[in-house]
C-alpha positions as CSV (number, residue, x, y, z in Angstrom):
1,M,13.1,-2.4,-34.7
2,K,12.4,1.3,-35.1
3,M,10.0,2.8,-32.8
4,N,8.1,6.0,-34.5
5,R,7.8,9.1,-32.3
6,T,4.3,8.5,-31.7
7,T,4.6,5.2,-29.9
8,I,7.6,6.6,-27.6
9,I,5.3,9.7,-26.6
10,L,2.3,6.9,-25.8
11,T,4.6,4.7,-23.9
12,T,6.1,7.6,-21.5
13,L,2.6,9.2,-21.0
14,L,1.5,5.6,-20.0
15,I,4.4,5.3,-17.4
16,L,3.7,8.6,-16.3
17,A,0.1,8.1,-15.9
18,G,0.7,4.9,-13.6
19,C,3.0,7.0,-11.1
20,A,0.5,9.4,-10.9
21,T,-2.4,6.8,-10.1
22,T,-0.8,5.8,-7.2
23,A,-0.2,9.2,-5.9
24,Q,-3.8,10.5,-6.6
25,R,-5.1,6.8,-5.2
26,R,-3.7,7.7,-2.0
27,Q,-4.6,11.5,-1.9
28,N,-8.0,10.5,-2.7
29,Y,-8.2,7.8,0.4
30,V,-6.9,10.7,2.9
31,N,-9.6,13.2,1.5
32,D,-12.3,10.8,1.8
33,H,-11.2,9.8,5.3
34,P,-11.0,13.4,7.3
35,D,-11.2,11.1,10.5
36,L,-7.7,9.7,10.0
37,S,-4.9,11.0,12.2
38,P,-2.4,13.4,11.0
39,A,0.2,10.7,11.3
40,I,-1.4,8.2,9.5
41,A,-2.6,10.6,6.8
42,E,1.0,11.4,6.1
43,A,2.2,8.0,6.0
44,V,-0.4,6.9,3.5
45,I,0.3,9.7,1.0
46,E,4.0,9.2,1.4
47,G,3.5,5.3,0.7
48,K,4.3,4.1,4.2
49,I,2.9,2.1,7.0
50,M,2.7,2.0,10.8
51,E,1.2,-0.1,13.6
52,G,-2.1,1.1,14.1
53,M,-3.3,1.6,10.9
54,T,-6.4,-0.3,9.7
55,T,-6.2,-2.9,6.6
56,E,-7.6,-0.1,4.5
57,D,-5.0,2.4,5.4
58,V,-2.4,0.1,4.4
59,R,-4.2,-1.1,1.0
60,A,-4.3,2.8,0.1
61,A,-0.5,3.3,0.9
62,W,1.0,0.1,-0.4
63,G,-2.0,-1.4,-2.7
64,E,-3.1,-5.1,-2.5
65,P,-1.1,-7.3,-0.8
66,E,0.3,-10.4,-2.8
67,R,-1.1,-13.1,-0.3
68,E,-3.4,-12.7,2.4
69,T,-4.5,-15.5,5.1
70,L,-7.2,-15.3,7.7
71,A,-7.4,-17.2,11.1
72,V,-10.2,-16.7,13.7
73,T,-8.9,-16.8,17.3
74,D,-9.9,-16.4,20.8
75,G,-8.5,-12.8,20.6
76,G,-10.2,-12.0,17.3
77,D,-9.8,-12.4,13.6
78,Q,-5.9,-12.2,12.8
79,E,-4.8,-11.4,9.2
80,T,-1.4,-12.2,7.7
81,W,-0.4,-10.2,4.6
82,S,2.6,-10.4,2.5
83,Y,4.6,-7.9,0.1
84,S,7.3,-8.5,-1.8
85,T,9.6,-5.7,-1.9
86,P,10.8,-3.1,-2.9
87,V,8.0,-1.3,-1.2
88,G,7.8,1.5,1.5
89,R,11.1,1.6,3.1
90,F,12.1,-2.0,2.5
91,N,14.6,-2.6,-0.3
92,D,14.7,-6.7,-0.4
93,G,12.8,-9.7,0.8
94,T,9.3,-10.3,1.9
95,V,7.5,-8.0,4.1
96,I,5.0,-9.7,6.6
97,L,2.2,-7.8,8.1
98,I,-0.1,-9.2,11.0
99,F,-3.3,-7.5,11.9
100,T,-5.6,-8.2,14.7
101,N,-9.2,-7.3,14.1
102,Q,-8.0,-5.3,11.2
103,K,-5.5,-3.0,12.8
104,L,-1.7,-3.5,11.8
105,V,0.0,-4.9,15.2
106,K,3.2,-6.3,13.8
107,L,5.7,-5.8,10.6
108,I,8.1,-8.4,10.0
109,N,10.7,-8.2,7.5
């Protein structure tokens, strides 16, 4: 099948727009949350996560998880999120994130 020049240009622009959207979403989140620590703001912009981030911080950095579960315990609400990789610094497998009271407390790969 022969593609014309316009189709190729439009496809390229859509791909580039998708990349810009992720970077812009991260930057907008940081701009909208001036109370973030410098370390967390930098991690979000770079698409990285770290313990102590909120669920919102992680969503800004990595996007929506593929799966979420919630358990209510005596110690507070515990959420478990999973992402298939590659995401962040991980190259293969599934990454499990555990949050207690909406703070990231553990990362399992």
